[in-house]
C-alpha positions in Angstrom: 45.4 59.0 54.7 43.8 56.2 52.6 45.6 55.8 49.1 48.7 57.9 50.1 51.1 57.9 47.2 55.0 57.6 48.0 57.1 60.0 46.5 60.3 60.2 45.0 62.1 63.4 45.1 64.9 61.8 42.9 62.3 61.5 39.8 63.2 65.4 39.0 62.4 68.9 39.9 58.7 68.5 40.0 59.0 65.4 42.2 61.8 67.3 44.5 59.2 70.1 44.3 56.3 67.9 45.6 58.2 66.0 48.2 59.4 69.2 49.9 56.0 70.6 49.8 54.2 67.7 51.2 56.9 67.1 54.1 56.3 70.9 55.1 52.6 70.6 55.1 52.9 67.4 57.3 55.4 68.9 59.7 52.7 71.3 60.4 50.2 69.0 60.9 48.0 70.0 58.0 46.0 67.8 55.8 45.9 68.6 52.1 42.5 70.1 52.2 43.3 72.3 55.5 46.4 73.6 53.4 44.6 74.2 50.4 42.1 76.5 52.5 45.0 78.2 53.5 46.4 78.9 50.2 43.4 79.4 48.3 43.4 76.2 46.3 41.4 72.6 46.8 42.9 70.1 48.5 42.7 68.4 45.2 44.9 70.3 43.6 47.6 70.4 46.3 47.7 66.6 46.1 48.2 67.1 42.4 51.3 69.5 43.1 52.9 67.1 45.6 52.5 63.9 43.1 53.8 65.9 40.1 50.5 65.7 38.3 50.1 69.4 38.1 52.8 72.2 37.8 53.1 74.5 40.4 52.5 78.0 39.2 54.3 81.3 40.8 51.1 82.1 42.6 50.7 78.6 44.5 54.4 79.1 45.1 53.8 82.7 46.7 50.6 81.3 48.4 52.6 78.5 49.9 55.6 80.8 51.4 53.1 82.9 52.9 51.2 80.0 54.8 54.4 78.4 55.6 56.4 81.6 56.5 59.0 81.0 53.9 58.4 84.7 52.4 61.9 85.8 51.1 64.0 83.1 52.4 66.3 81.3 50.5 64.2 77.9 51.5 61.2 79.9 49.6 59.0 77.8 47.3 58.8 80.7 45.1 62.6 80.2 44.5 62.2 76.4 43.6 59.3 77.3 41.5 62.0 79.7 39.3 64.6 77.1 39.6 61.9 74.3 38.1 60.1 76.7 35.5 63.4 78.2 34.4 65.7 74.9 35.0 69.8 75.1 36.3 72.0 75.8 33.6 75.0 73.2 33.7 78.4 75.0 33.5 79.4 76.1 30.3 75.7 76.0 28.9 75.0 79.9 29.2 77.6 80.8 26.7 76.0 77.9 24.3 72.8 80.0 24.5 74.4 83.4 23.9 76.4 81.9 20.8 73.0 80.2 19.7 71.0 83.6 20.0 74.1 85.0 17.6 73.5 82.1 15.6 69.8 82.8 15.1 70.6 86.8 14.5 72.9 86.0 11.5 70.6 83.7 10.2 67.9 86.2 10.1 70.2 88.7 8.7 71.4 86.2 6.2 67.9 85.3 5.0 66.8 88.9 5.0 69.7 90.8 3.1 71.4 88.0 0.8 69.1 86.0 -1.3 
């Protein structure tokens, strides 16, 4: 545990993902290399995800769920990855996205039909 970096889960979604990954791994008594072997990644890659230097992938998240027995649960890392990747939209924002999509269609129509 030399050179252990303190994690701040409030720094953002990726930091929260990494902090949760570290606490789940440590709760089982695995170091990064042992956990990496279980999920098919290097300990260095696990460290990068935990510290937020590497973004988690869906494959990484699924392998983590398998190793930790969280497959298909509400607490799965794959679900957290989806939230991280796609973000959580604020209230009212989905309507804005729909209207913006229509505006793009109108713009293309205008550009394509009216000189």
